[in-house]
C-alpha positions as CSV (number, residue, x, y, z in Angstrom):
1,M,6.5,4.8,7.9
2,A,5.1,7.6,9.9
3,V,7.3,10.6,9.9
4,K,8.7,11.5,13.2
5,A,8.1,15.1,14.3
6,N,11.9,15.9,15.1
7,D,13.1,14.7,11.7
8,P,14.8,17.8,9.9
9,A,14.1,16.5,6.6
10,V,10.6,17.1,4.9
11,Y,8.6,14.3,3.8
12,A,6.3,14.4,1.0
13,A,4.2,11.6,-0.9
14,G,2.7,11.4,-4.5
15,A,1.5,9.2,-7.5
16,V,2.0,9.0,-11.1
17,C,-1.6,8.7,-11.9
18,W,-2.3,6.6,-15.3
19,R,-5.1,5.6,-17.3
20,L,-5.8,3.7,-20.7
21,V,-7.6,5.6,-23.6
22,E,-8.4,3.4,-26.4
23,G,-5.3,1.3,-25.7
24,R,-2.8,4.3,-25.1
25,M,-1.4,4.9,-21.8
26,Q,-1.5,8.3,-20.4
27,V,-0.5,10.0,-17.2
28,L,-1.8,12.9,-15.3
29,L,0.5,16.1,-14.6
30,I,-0.2,19.3,-12.7
31,H,0.0,23.1,-13.7
32,R,1.0,24.7,-10.6
33,T,-0.3,28.2,-10.1
34,V,2.2,29.6,-7.8
35,H,5.4,27.9,-8.9
36,G,4.4,28.1,-12.5
37,D,5.9,24.5,-13.1
38,V,4.7,21.2,-14.5
39,T,4.8,18.2,-12.0
40,I,3.5,14.9,-10.6
41,P,0.8,15.3,-7.9
42,K,2.4,15.1,-4.7
43,G,2.4,17.0,-1.2
44,K,3.8,17.4,2.2
45,V,2.8,14.9,5.2
46,D,0.7,16.3,7.9
47,P,1.7,15.9,11.4
48,G,1.2,12.0,12.3
49,E,0.3,11.0,8.7
50,T,1.6,8.2,7.1
51,L,3.4,8.4,3.7
52,P,0.8,6.5,2.0
53,R,-2.1,8.1,3.2
54,T,-0.3,11.4,2.2
55,A,-0.1,10.4,-1.4
56,V,-3.9,9.2,-1.5
57,R,-4.9,12.8,0.4
58,E,-2.6,15.1,-1.9
59,V,-3.5,13.2,-5.2
60,E,-7.3,13.8,-4.1
61,E,-6.8,17.4,-3.2
62,E,-4.7,18.6,-6.0
63,T,-6.3,16.6,-9.0
64,G,-10.0,16.1,-7.3
65,L,-9.6,12.2,-7.9
66,A,-9.9,9.4,-5.2
67,V,-7.1,6.8,-6.0
68,A,-6.0,3.5,-4.6
69,L,-2.3,2.9,-4.7
70,G,-0.4,0.5,-6.8
71,V,3.5,-0.3,-6.9
72,P,6.0,2.1,-5.2
73,L,8.0,3.9,-7.7
74,G,10.8,5.1,-5.7
75,V,12.0,8.1,-3.9
76,S,13.4,11.3,-4.8
77,H,15.6,13.6,-2.8
78,Y,16.4,17.3,-3.3
79,D,17.6,20.3,-1.5
80,M,15.0,22.9,-0.6
81,P,16.2,26.8,-0.7
82,D,16.0,26.7,3.5
83,G,18.8,24.1,3.3
84,R,16.7,21.2,4.1
85,T,16.1,18.0,2.3
86,K,13.2,16.9,0.8
87,I,12.2,13.3,0.5
88,V,9.1,12.3,-1.7
89,H,7.9,8.9,-1.7
90,Y,5.8,7.7,-5.2
91,W,3.3,5.1,-6.3
92,A,1.4,4.2,-9.4
93,A,-2.2,4.9,-9.2
94,E,-4.7,4.0,-12.0
95,I,-7.4,6.2,-12.2
96,T,-10.7,4.4,-13.1
97,P,-13.6,5.9,-15.2
98,D,-15.6,6.2,-11.8
99,A,-13.0,8.2,-10.3
100,I,-12.8,10.5,-13.3
101,A,-16.6,10.8,-13.5
102,H,-16.5,11.8,-9.9
103,S,-13.4,14.1,-10.1
104,T,-14.0,17.4,-8.2
105,F,-11.2,19.4,-9.9
106,V,-11.7,23.1,-10.4
107,P,-8.6,25.5,-10.7
108,N,-7.4,27.1,-7.4
109,G,-5.1,28.9,-5.8
110,E,-2.2,25.9,-6.1
111,V,-3.0,24.1,-9.3
112,A,-4.3,25.9,-12.3
113,A,-4.7,22.8,-14.3
114,I,-4.5,19.3,-14.7
115,E,-3.5,17.6,-18.1
116,W,-3.5,13.9,-19.4
117,V,-0.6,13.4,-21.8
118,T,1.5,10.4,-23.2
119,I,4.8,9.5,-21.2
120,K,6.7,10.8,-24.4
121,K,4.9,14.1,-23.9
122,A,5.5,13.8,-20.0
123,R,9.1,13.5,-20.4
124,T,9.2,17.0,-21.8
125,Y,6.5,18.7,-20.2
126,L,7.9,18.0,-16.5
127,S,9.9,21.0,-14.9
128,Y,12.1,18.8,-12.8
129,P,14.6,16.0,-13.4
130,A,13.5,14.1,-10.4
131,D,9.9,13.7,-11.6
132,V,11.5,12.4,-15.0
133,T,13.4,9.9,-13.0
134,I,9.9,8.7,-11.4
135,L,8.0,8.9,-14.5
136,E,10.9,6.3,-15.9
137,A,10.5,4.0,-13.2
138,F,6.4,3.8,-14.3
139,S,7.8,3.7,-17.9
140,A,9.6,0.6,-17.0
141,L,6.3,-1.1,-15.8
142,V,4.4,-0.1,-18.9
143,D,7.2,-1.7,-21.2
144,A,7.0,-5.1,-18.9
145,G,3.1,-5.1,-19.3
146,V,2.7,-4.9,-15.5
147,T,0.8,-1.5,-14.9
148,R,-2.4,-3.2,-13.6
149,T,-1.5,-4.5,-10.3
150,F,-3.1,-6.1,-6.9
151,A,-1.9,-6.5,-3.5
152,L,-1.7,-9.1,-0.6
153,I,-1.2,-7.5,2.7
154,A,0.0,-9.8,5.3
155,L,-0.6,-8.4,8.8
156,R,0.8,-9.6,12.3
157,H,-1.9,-9.2,14.9
158,G,-1.7,-6.4,17.4
159,K,0.0,-6.8,20.8
160,A,-2.1,-9.4,22.8
161,A,-2.2,-10.0,26.5
162,P,0.3,-12.7,27.5
163,R,-0.4,-16.6,27.9
164,T,-2.2,-17.7,31.0
165,G,-4.0,-20.6,31.8
166,A,-7.0,-18.8,32.6
167,L,-8.0,-18.8,28.5
168,P,-6.9,-20.8,25.5
169,D,-4.0,-19.5,23.5
170,A,-6.8,-18.6,20.4
171,R,-9.0,-16.3,23.0
172,R,-6.2,-14.3,24.1
173,P,-7.6,-10.4,23.7
174,L,-5.4,-7.4,22.5
175,T,-3.8,-5.3,25.0
176,A,-4.6,-1.6,25.2
177,R,-1.6,-0.9,22.8
178,G,-2.7,-3.7,20.1
179,V,-6.5,-1.7,20.3
180,K,-4.3,1.3,19.4
181,Q,-2.3,-0.5,16.7
182,A,-5.4,-1.9,15.3
183,A,-7.0,1.5,15.1
184,S,-3.8,3.3,13.6
185,L,-3.2,0.7,10.8
186,V,-6.7,1.5,8.9
187,D,-5.6,4.8,7.4
188,T,-2.6,3.5,5.8
189,I,-3.8,-0.1,4.6
190,M,-7.0,1.6,3.1
191,A,-4.3,3.5,0.9
192,W,-4.6,0.1,-1.4
193,R,-8.2,-0.2,-1.0
194,P,-8.5,-3.9,-0.2
195,L,-11.4,-5.8,-1.4
196,R,-11.1,-8.9,1.1
197,I,-10.2,-9.2,4.9
198,I,-9.2,-12.6,5.8
199,S,-8.0,-13.6,9.4
200,S,-7.2,-16.3,11.7
201,T,-10.1,-16.8,14.3
202,A,-7.9,-16.3,17.0
203,T,-9.7,-13.2,19.0
204,R,-6.3,-11.4,18.6
205,C,-6.5,-11.3,14.9
206,V,-10.1,-10.6,14.6
207,T,-9.8,-7.8,16.8
208,T,-6.8,-6.5,14.9
209,V,-9.1,-6.1,11.9
210,A,-12.3,-5.2,13.2
211,P,-11.5,-1.2,12.7
212,L,-10.6,-2.0,9.1
213,A,-13.3,-3.9,8.6
214,A,-15.7,-1.3,10.1
215,A,-14.0,1.7,7.8
216,T,-14.2,-0.3,4.8
217,G,-17.6,-2.1,5.3
218,I,-15.8,-5.3,4.3
219,P,-17.0,-8.4,6.2
220,I,-14.1,-10.3,8.2
221,K,-13.5,-14.1,6.8
222,Q,-12.5,-16.1,9.4
223,T,-10.6,-19.2,9.0
224,D,-8.7,-21.6,11.2
225,L,-6.7,-22.8,8.1
226,I,-4.3,-19.7,8.8
227,S,-3.9,-19.9,12.7
228,Q,-1.0,-20.8,14.9
229,D,-3.0,-23.6,16.5
230,A,-3.5,-25.1,13.0
231,L,0.1,-24.7,12.2
232,E,1.3,-26.5,14.9
233,S,-1.1,-29.1,14.9
234,G,-0.6,-29.7,11.1
235,E,-4.0,-28.7,10.3
236,A,-3.1,-25.5,8.3
237,D,-3.9,-24.8,4.8
238,I,-1.7,-21.8,4.0
239,R,-1.3,-22.9,0.2
240,G,-5.0,-23.4,-0.2
241,V,-5.7,-19.7,1.2
242,V,-2.9,-18.1,-0.3
243,G,-3.6,-19.7,-3.9
244,K,-7.2,-18.5,-3.9
245,R,-6.2,-14.9,-3.1
246,V,-3.6,-15.2,-5.9
247,R,-6.2,-16.5,-8.4
248,A,-8.8,-14.0,-7.2
249,R,-6.2,-11.2,-8.1
250,K,-7.9,-8.4,-5.8
251,T,-6.2,-6.8,-3.1
252,A,-6.8,-8.6,0.3
253,V,-5.7,-8.4,3.9
254,L,-4.5,-11.6,5.7
255,C,-4.3,-11.3,9.2
256,S,-2.2,-14.0,11.2
257,H,0.4,-14.8,13.6
258,G,4.0,-14.1,13.9
259,P,4.8,-18.0,13.1
260,V,2.5,-18.3,10.2
261,L,3.6,-15.0,8.2
262,P,6.7,-16.7,6.8
263,E,4.8,-19.3,5.3
264,I,2.0,-16.9,4.0
265,L,4.7,-15.1,2.1
266,R,6.5,-18.0,1.3
267,E,3.4,-19.3,-0.6
268,V,2.9,-16.2,-2.1
269,A,6.2,-16.7,-3.7
270,L,5.5,-20.2,-4.7
271,A,2.0,-19.2,-6.3
272,T,3.6,-16.5,-8.5
273,G,6.9,-18.4,-9.7
274,S,8.7,-15.8,-7.4
275,Q,12.1,-16.7,-5.8
276,T,12.4,-17.0,-2.2
277,S,14.9,-14.5,-1.0
278,S,16.2,-13.1,2.1
279,A,14.1,-9.8,1.4
280,L,11.2,-12.0,1.7
281,S,12.1,-13.7,4.7
282,E,12.9,-10.2,6.3
283,A,9.5,-8.9,5.2
284,A,8.0,-11.9,7.2
285,N,10.0,-10.6,10.0
286,L,7.1,-8.2,11.6
287,D,6.4,-6.8,15.0
288,T,2.8,-6.9,16.5
289,G,0.7,-4.8,14.6
290,G,3.4,-4.3,11.4
291,F,2.2,-5.5,8.0
292,T,4.1,-6.4,4.5
293,I,2.5,-5.5,1.2
294,V,3.3,-7.6,-1.8
295,H,2.6,-6.4,-5.0
296,L,1.5,-8.9,-7.9
297,S,0.6,-8.2,-11.5
298,S,-3.4,-8.5,-12.3
299,E,-2.5,-9.3,-16.0
300,N,0.7,-10.8,-16.1
301,P,1.1,-13.8,-13.2
302,A,4.3,-15.0,-14.9
303,A,5.7,-11.4,-13.8
304,G,6.1,-12.9,-10.1
305,I,6.4,-10.3,-6.9
306,L,6.7,-7.0,-8.2
307,A,7.6,-5.3,-5.1
308,I,7.4,-5.5,-1.2
309,E,6.6,-2.9,1.3
310,T,6.8,-3.3,4.9
311,Y,5.2,-0.9,7.9
312,P,5.9,-1.1,11.2
313,A,3.0,-0.4,13.7
314,T,2.8,3.2,14.5
315,A,1.0,2.8,18.0
C-alpha cells in the first residue's frame, strides 16, 4: 500500500533480519542512540513511498545491509506521545553472506550498535512488547521449518487502450495512466528482488513489465501460454508455466490478464498442495496495475502457501 498524505496515523515498516551461523538461527537487533533502547530495524514511510520499499530502505539505512523481503510477519499498533497511532508493518528478511560482506554500517547518531543474537536472547533484549510479538511470529516460521522462502508475483497489466477494430486485442497499448502504473510498481516489486520476469506476449503486458526489466536488468521471458487469447482459444498452458516456476523456487513475476490471473493463482495452490479459498479468489481480483504476492517455502514444498499479499496500483 501507499500511504495517503492526509492519513492521521504514522506509518512505518521494517524487517526481522535473520541468518544461520553453523546451523543456529540469529536475528539482528539495533541499539538506538537517542532512545537508548533495543529494537527491530524499522522506520517511517517517506511521502509517496510504499511500505515494502520503506522496509528495505530503512533496514539498509539503519544496519548498512541490503535486503530482499520475505514473508510478512504482521503489523504492530501503538500510541505515540502526541496521541497519534503508529502502525508498523514487518517482513522477514534473510541476510546473505554477500550482504554482510558489503555492509556499510558504522555507529551514528541514530544507531549506536547492531547485534546478532539468538531468538531466545532477543526476547529478553527487546525493549518493547510489540517487537516481541513480531519476533514470535518469526519464531513460528522457524519452528515450522519455513524461514527460507521465495515469491510468485502475479501482476495484472496496466490500463490499456480500449478495444477497437483498428488493432488486434493483443496489440492494444497502455494508456498514459497505464504507463504511469508500470513505472510506479517497480520500487515495490523490487523489495522482493525478483530473479525472473515472465509475461504474456500481449503488448500491454510486455510494456507493463518493461520498466521493471530495465531497473533489474532481468530479460522479459514472453510466452503465449499465459495470454488471454490462448486462454480463450483453449491453447494456454498455465499449469506448465506455474509448475516450472514452483519447481525453480526463485522469486518471479508473472504478468498477465484479468481473466488469466485466477487460473495462475489456482495453479499455484494446486502445485503446492494448498487449499483453494475465497482469499485466493479475492487475491486474483486485481485492478489494472495491481499485483498479488504468494509466498512459498524454498525448502519445504509440503508447507503450501505461507502468505498472500495484494497491492493495488499506485498511479
